[in-house]
N, C-alpha and C positions, 0 to 999 in steps of 0.2 A: 728151269721150270719154277713157276711161282709157288711158294709155300702155301699149304692149305690154311685158310683163315676162317676159323669158326665164327658163327653169328654171335654178335655181342648181346648178352641178355641183361636186362635190368629187372630185378624182382621187387615187387611192391608187397609190403607186409604190414600187419597190424598187431600180431600176437606172438604166440610161442614159436611159430616158424617150423612146424613139423613138415609142412609141404616144401618149405625152403630146404630143409634137411634132406628130403627125398631127392630134390634136384641136385644138391651138392653131392650126395652119395652116388647118384646116377652119373654125374660128370666124372667123379673119381674112378668109378668102375668101368667107364667107357661106354655106358649105355646112352649117355648124352654126349656124343662125340662131335656133333656138328654145331654145338653151342657152348658158349663159355659165359659164366656169370661174372659180370664186371662190376656190378653195383647192386646194393640192397638199400631200398628206401623204406623207412617206416613213418607212418603218420601218428605213431604213439611213442612217446619219449623213452619209456622203459621196456619196450617190447623185447622179449627174450630172443626173438629172431635176430636182433642186432648183435647179441652175444654169439649166436651161432655163426654169423658172418665173420665177426672178429676172430673167432677160434679157427676159422678156415682161411684166414688171410684175404677175405673179400672186403673191398671198400664198402662202407656203410654210412648212411646219414639219416637224420630225422628232419622231416618237413611237416609241421603241424598247421592245421587250419587257423588256429588261434594266433600263432606267431606270424602267420602270413597275412593276417588282417581280414580273413574271410575266405569264402570258397574261390572267388576269382583269383585272389593273390596266391592261394594254395595251389591251384592248378597251374598258374603261371610259373611258380617256383619249381613245381614238379616237372613241367615241360623243359625248363632250363636245365635242370639236373640230368634229365633223360637225354636231351640233345647233346649236352657236353660229354656225356659218357659214350656217345656214338652208338646208341642202342639200335639194334636191328629188330629186337623183339622185347616186348614188355610182358612180364608174367605177374598176374595178380594172384598171389598165393596166400589166401586168407587176408585180403585187403578189404577193410570194412568201410571204405569211402565210396560213395556213388559219384562217378565221374560224368561230367556234362558232355553234350554233343560237341562243344567247342574243343574239348580235350580229345575225345575218341575219334573225331573226324580228322584230326591231325595225323593219326596213326592207323589208317584203315587196314584191317586184318593183320595188325602188328601187335595187338594186345590180346592175350589169352587169359581166361579165368577158369578156376576150378570151383564147381558147385556141388555140395553133398546130397544131390538127389538126381533122379533120372528126369532131366528137363524134357517136357514142360510140366512135370509134376512138382509141387512144393517149391516154387521158385518165384522170383520177382521181388519187388521192394518189401523189405521187412523179413524176408526169409533168409536167415543166415544162422550159423552156429547151431546150438541145440534145438532151436525152434523148428528147424527143418525136420529133425528126427522126431520131435514131439508130435508134429502134425502128421507125419507118416504113420506113426503108431496109433494116433487118435482115429485116423481114417480107416485103419485096418488093412492097408495094402500088404501084400505078401512078399513083394520084391521092391527094393529100393536100390540105391547105388550112388554113382558119382558121374559128373559130366564135365568135360573140358570143352569150352566153346570160345569163339572169338567174341570179344567184348565190344559193345557199341553203347549208344546213349540209353538203351532200354536195359534196366537191371535184369541180368541173366538172359538177355536177348543175344542175337548174333549166331552165326552159323556154328553148328555142333561139329567138333573135330573127333571126339572120342567119348564113349560111354562104357561103363562096366557095371553089371548088376550084382547086387548082394542080397541074399535071402534074409527075410525077417523071421526071427524065431518067436515062439509063443511067449517066452519069458523075457523078452528084450525090454530094457529100459532105454530112455533116450541116450544116456551116457554110454551104455554097453553098445548100443547100435552105432553111435557116433564113432566109437573106437574101431569097431569092425569095418565100417565104411571107409575109414581112413586107411586101415591096414590092408584091406582086400581090394579097394578100388582107388582112392585118391592117390596114395603114394606110388601106385603102379602106373596109372594112366596119365598123371601130370608129366612125369619125366618122358614117357613114351610120346605124348602129344607134342611136348617141347622139341624132342628130337625130330619128329616128323616135320614140324613147321620150320625148324632151323635147317634141316636138310634141303627143304624147298628153297629157302632164302639163299643158301650157299649155291645151289644149282642154278637159280635164276641170275645170280650175280655173275656166273661164268658165261652166260649166254650173250 
């Protein structure tokens, strides 16, 4: 009988890598059992996410737009690295580069992204990091959360896979809210959504 082969995951990062850590922890604990992280790619040279990868024995590399000679070269280098890693799934875990249709159409429903709001609220171009939480508080919404969705050429577009709501408190600041959304929503649903998609990939492979 053929040994179980988990889906190969490439994680794209730009910063501290807390969502990457959630995925690593889920893989170690068995919550992410149908997927295995084989490569971490950062578009920022000194991103702490690269240290997290190294500490957990995961291959990591940096591909920057500047070193690639612009957006086209950047995406070409990204695709080469992803294809060489034999990726079944690409996870954007705090990846702050907008990818073109040329890139996303190459991997239809094989790229997932985490966004710190309940899409379609507070999303789209320019909505990332603290700005999302600042806008939620400014607007006065009582509930926010996080969304995992398939990525396409539209920023925060693509079919929704999973969402989790987080209540907003009267004394919240953007920083406090950001931390709570990470802890209560992002770090839970990203690994869960990754497992769901990886399980489907493995199942479809068998058919």
